[in-house]
Phi, psi and omega in degrees: 000135179294147183287126178285100191280130180266200173062304185233325185272353179264095183216021182225185159146336184234336179253170175267146176296162180301140179277094187258010182062213180260011177293128182236130183243153174290129180236349180175182183212143174232122187056240178253012184261124178280142177247134183250165178297326178296318178297321178297318181292317177298315180301318180301313184288328173296315178301316183295321181282323183278327184229063185298331183287336181245005181296129183280189184279149182267163179260156175271320179211171187292349180272352184280154179298326179300321179291319178298322176293325177296318177298312179301324180297316179294318182297313182288328176298320176299316181297317178296319179300313180298320179293324182296335181294344179275359183241112183295338182286343181267105184227145172230121185284157176299325180295321179295317179294316181298319179296316180294321179297316179300317180292321177298313180299322179296316183289329185261012184303320184255016185272119176294328179297315179293327177294327178289317181285329178050056178287136177280165177299320180296320177299312182295320177300319179297316180295316181298311181298316180299316184294314181293318179295317181297316180293319177297320181292320177296320177297319178299315178297319181296317182291329183270358180290141178268101183258117183250098177235117184260171175299325179297318178300316180296319180294322177298317179296319179300316182288329182278355179233062184298326181295328182281329187241015183302129178081003182254156181267131182303316183300329180288337185242003184304310184293323177296318179295318180297321178296318178298314181294323177295319179298316180296318180295320179298316179299319179296319179297318180293320178299316178298319178296317178301321179295322176298316180294324178300320178288314183301318184258015173052050180288130177219144180235145178291349179267001176096000000 
């Protein structure tokens, strides 16, 4: 199962994006590649169709924070994808991409939105491959992370949150606390890694 990526790729879900026609605007850059508003919208809908359980909230218009997060999501996804190319272990087969493309085409057959965006097969293949490689690479990084959470760390957290654990026994909640702390540490490590990639691949957004 693909890793449900938090922090940046989880950004949509209940409203429809702004109806912008086929007008496409520059919204950011990764390395020397410009990213457009049309690409962000296509990326959003591919994410929504391929990973509906983790698809984030949608924006109403380009001025909303949700849209800005969507732009940031595409930019960092590009950076992770570019970095993944340096690792031979991160692979996405042509068959996997073709299968996902066939399913996308089936789902968007009657979609007026997709008719408006008019994504080509090559465009969709590119988005699919980038998305799958990026998610696989993040999963690889997560699994290889050295997470050091001890019983002492858990006990400290237990003691510092008396309102949450009042009247409860530490031993009954120790493993749950350790899992929570590991998740937080992993998120912090990934955020730091994303920042390194942003610098390495000269990620810039028109939203700052």
